[in-house]
C-alpha positions in Angstrom: -13.5 67.1 -8.7 -10.1 65.7 -7.7 -9.2 63.8 -4.5 -8.1 65.9 -1.7 -4.9 65.2 -0.1 -4.1 64.5 3.9 -3.0 67.4 6.0 -1.6 66.7 9.0 -3.2 68.0 12.0 -0.3 67.9 14.9 3.3 68.1 13.0 4.8 67.8 16.2 3.3 65.2 17.3 4.1 63.2 14.2 7.8 64.1 14.1 8.2 62.9 17.4 6.3 59.5 17.1 7.7 58.8 14.2 11.6 59.4 15.2 10.8 57.6 18.4 9.5 54.8 17.1 12.5 54.6 14.4 14.9 51.4 14.5 18.1 52.3 15.4 20.1 49.2 14.8 19.8 50.4 10.9 21.3 53.3 11.8 25.0 52.5 11.0 23.9 51.4 7.3 22.2 53.9 6.3 24.2 57.2 7.4 27.1 54.3 5.1 25.0 54.5 2.8 24.3 58.1 2.2 28.2 58.2 2.3 28.9 56.2 -0.1 26.2 57.4 -2.7 27.9 60.9 -2.3 31.5 59.7 -2.6 30.6 58.2 -6.0 29.9 61.4 -6.9 33.6 62.6 -6.4 36.3 62.8 -9.3 38.5 59.6 -10.2 40.5 58.8 -7.3 39.2 61.1 -4.7 36.0 58.6 -3.7 36.2 58.2 -0.3 34.3 57.0 2.5 36.0 57.6 6.2 34.9 56.7 9.8 36.5 57.5 12.7 35.8 58.7 16.2 35.7 62.5 16.9 37.1 63.7 20.1 34.6 66.2 21.6 35.1 67.1 25.5 37.4 64.1 25.9 34.6 61.9 24.4 34.4 59.8 21.2 31.9 60.5 18.8 31.0 58.2 15.7 32.0 60.3 12.8 30.9 59.4 9.3 33.0 61.7 6.0 32.7 61.6 2.8 33.8 63.2 -0.4 31.7 64.0 -3.1 29.4 67.2 -3.4 29.1 69.5 -0.6 26.2 71.5 0.4 25.6 75.4 0.6 24.3 76.5 4.0 20.4 76.8 2.3 21.6 72.9 1.0 22.1 72.1 4.6 18.6 73.4 5.8 16.7 71.2 3.0 18.9 67.7 3.8 18.1 68.2 7.5 14.4 69.0 7.1 12.7 65.1 7.4 11.9 63.2 3.9 13.9 65.8 2.3 16.9 66.2 0.2 19.0 68.7 -1.7 19.5 65.8 -4.8 18.9 62.0 -4.4 22.6 61.4 -5.0 24.1 64.3 -3.8 22.5 65.4 -0.4 23.3 63.6 3.2 20.4 61.3 2.1 21.0 60.2 -0.9 19.2 56.9 -0.3 15.8 57.7 1.2 15.9 61.2 2.5 14.2 60.2 5.7 16.0 56.9 7.1 19.5 58.2 8.3 17.8 61.5 10.2 15.2 59.0 12.4 17.2 56.6 13.2 20.2 58.5 13.8 17.8 61.4 15.8 16.6 58.3 17.8 19.7 56.8 18.8 21.3 60.2 19.6 18.8 62.7 20.3 22.1 65.0 21.9 22.4 65.7 18.1 23.9 65.1 15.1 26.3 67.6 13.6 26.7 67.9 10.0 29.6 69.7 8.5 29.9 70.4 4.8 31.9 72.0 2.6 31.6 73.3 -0.9 33.6 75.2 -3.1 35.9 75.9 -0.1 33.5 77.5 2.4 31.8 75.4 5.5 29.3 75.1 7.1 27.4 73.3 9.9 24.4 72.3 11.5 23.1 70.3 14.4 20.1 68.8 14.9 18.5 67.0 17.9 15.8 66.5 20.5 15.2 70.5 22.4 13.4 69.4 25.9 12.8 72.8 26.4 10.5 72.8 23.0 9.8 69.2 23.4 10.2 68.2 19.9 13.2 68.0 17.0 15.2 71.4 16.1 18.0 72.6 14.3 19.8 73.8 17.6 20.6 77.8 17.3 24.4 79.3 18.6 24.7 82.4 19.2 27.9 83.7 16.7 30.5 86.0 17.7 28.6 89.3 16.9 25.8 88.7 19.1 23.3 86.9 17.0 21.8 83.4 16.8 21.8 81.3 13.8 21.0 77.5 13.0 23.2 77.4 10.1 26.5 79.0 10.5 30.2 79.0 8.5 32.6 77.4 10.2 35.2 77.5 7.4 38.2 78.7 10.0 37.1 76.1 12.4 37.6 73.5 10.0 41.2 74.5 8.6 42.3 74.5 12.0 41.6 71.1 12.7 43.1 70.0 10.0 40.4 69.5 7.2 41.2 70.6 3.3 38.9 72.8 2.0 39.8 72.2 -1.5 37.2 70.0 -2.5 34.0 69.1 -1.6 33.0 66.7 1.8 30.6 66.1 4.0 30.9 65.3 7.4 28.2 63.7 10.1 29.1 63.1 14.1 27.1 61.7 16.0 27.0 63.1 19.9 24.9 60.3 21.4 22.4 60.9 24.4 24.7 63.4 26.0 28.0 64.7 26.5 29.5 62.1 27.9 28.0 58.8 25.5 30.8 56.9 23.6 29.1 56.7 20.4 31.8 54.8 18.9 31.7 51.2 21.6 28.0 52.4 21.8 26.2 53.7 18.7 22.8 52.2 19.3 22.4 53.7 22.6 23.9 54.5 26.0 24.7 51.2 27.9 24.4 49.1 25.2 28.0 48.3 24.2 28.8 46.3 21.0 31.5 44.3 19.7 34.3 46.8 18.9 34.0 45.4 15.1 30.3 46.6 15.3 30.7 49.4 13.1 32.9 47.7 10.3 30.6 44.2 10.3 27.7 46.4 10.0 28.7 47.5 6.9 30.3 44.2 5.3 27.7 42.1 5.9 25.4 44.6 4.5 27.4 45.8 1.5 29.0 43.2 -0.5 30.1 46.2 -3.1 30.2 49.5 -2.2 29.5 52.0 -5.3 32.7 52.5 -8.2 36.1 53.3 -7.2 34.9 54.8 -3.7 37.6 53.8 -1.2 36.0 52.6 2.9 38.7 53.2 5.3 37.6 52.4 8.9 39.6 53.5 11.9 41.5 50.9 13.8 39.4 51.5 16.9 36.4 50.4 15.2 38.4 46.7 14.4 39.4 43.7 16.2 43.0 43.2 16.2 46.2 45.8 17.3 45.4 49.5 17.9 42.4 49.6 20.3 42.2 53.2 21.6 43.9 54.7 18.8 42.8 57.7 17.0 44.0 57.0 13.8 45.2 54.5 11.1 42.3 53.7 9.0 42.1 51.2 6.6 39.8 48.8 5.1 
């Protein structure tokens, strides 16, 4: 007789506890490592990681963008499960399949928004804490035709926002604790303001080298010197 695998008696309790006890100080390097690994899979000359603010309802939200192999709607669904990835090197969670999501949700329970472009189609999903469900979910959104989906096509929205669909990419936006949370100034929790260069420093101190040929660009609003408050002007 073979040994019997252990089961999970209360799956919701385990997920909630896993996220709520996760270390939040690791989230910058976790999300960056995922972006770096995915960008390494892009064609030569197109291996790019960008970190910048996305303005949502007037508030800055920390954003990680990378080229590389994108994900379809079904792949996004699998990639946003805990301890799951589409492929170790192809997914949002190319390093561990769990670290970025749990640390991100611990610091950003209001949501983590994922968009991914694959073969010219952009899909979106947002995961976060639902107080009605008392656990972490993929949030449902009601579409124009009246039905609700958790993963949905936003290709036209992405085009209108200036994103190209001629190559694959993935974008992750940390929404924080609520709509007023500036996750650029306070990435590890509302009220925990950090040094302006905290994000860049967290990356460059942790990673001496990036994947071969990957170009990393950090918005000037996250570096010391000129450009405070500017929304663009990336460079390493």
